[in-house]
N, C-alpha and C positions, 0 to 999 in steps of 0.2 A: 734475482736472477736475470731477469726480464730487461729490468734497466740496464745492469751491464753489457746486455747480448745486446741492446737497441743501442749503447753508445758507440761500442766496438764496432758495428754495422755501418753506421753513420760516420763514425771516424776514417772506417777502409774507405767506404764512397767518396770519401772530399782527397783522400789520397788517392786515391785511383781520379777521380776530375780533373787532379792536379798533375798527375804524369799525364793522362791526358794533352791537355791543354799543354803543357813544354812541351809533348810531341809534337801536337798540330803547331807553335809556332816553328819548331826547330824544323818543320814539313816546310809554312810557309817563308823561311830562311833561304833554303836551299832552294823554292821556288825562282826569286826574286832575283836570287843571283845567277842562277839559271842565265832568267830573261836579260837582267840587267848585259852578262855577257856577250848572250845572241846579240842585244840592241850596238852594243860596242861593235864588235867580230862585223856584223854585218854590215854596219854605217860605215866605220873607220875605217874598216879594211879597203872597201868599195871604194871611202874616197881618196885614202894617203895612198894605200899602195894602185899604182894603175898599170903598172908592167912587174906582177910577178915574176921573180928567178928566185935563186937558193937562200938570198939572202936581201933583205936589210937594206936601203943608201941609207946615208945620216937623215937624209929630209924628210922619209919615210917616217921611219926610227922619229923623228921631232914630231911630224905629224899625228902618229899614233897617239904620240904624248901628249899631246894638244887634245887629241881627239878625244881620249880616254879623261882627262882633268875635265874637259867642259860636260862630258855624261853625268860622270860623276859629280860635280856641283850642282850638275841642272837635276839629279834625284835629290839630293838633299834639300834643296829650294822647294820641292814641287813635295816633300816627303815632313818637311816639315811644313809648308803651310798647309797641306790636309789633316797632319793632327793638331794646326790650331785650330781647324776649323774645325774639326771633331770636340772640341774640346778637352785636350790631354794635354796643352801647354798655355 
């Protein structure tokens, strides 16, 4: 019975740890997306929209699209380099 009880506790702890790690990963992903959104909003909107109005001009829309794409690509490059430096790829 002792053996069964200790295995159950160990298994339960492992499941709980896995749940905690998954929760942390999700929170980090949300934080990353929020930071990315804020950066894009601040940098791209500030650069591309010089005269705020009720709608965006086609040139403002194009500028925002290019700027967002540039930040997304830069983020991918930095993330990949960081992972490689830390031995994950």
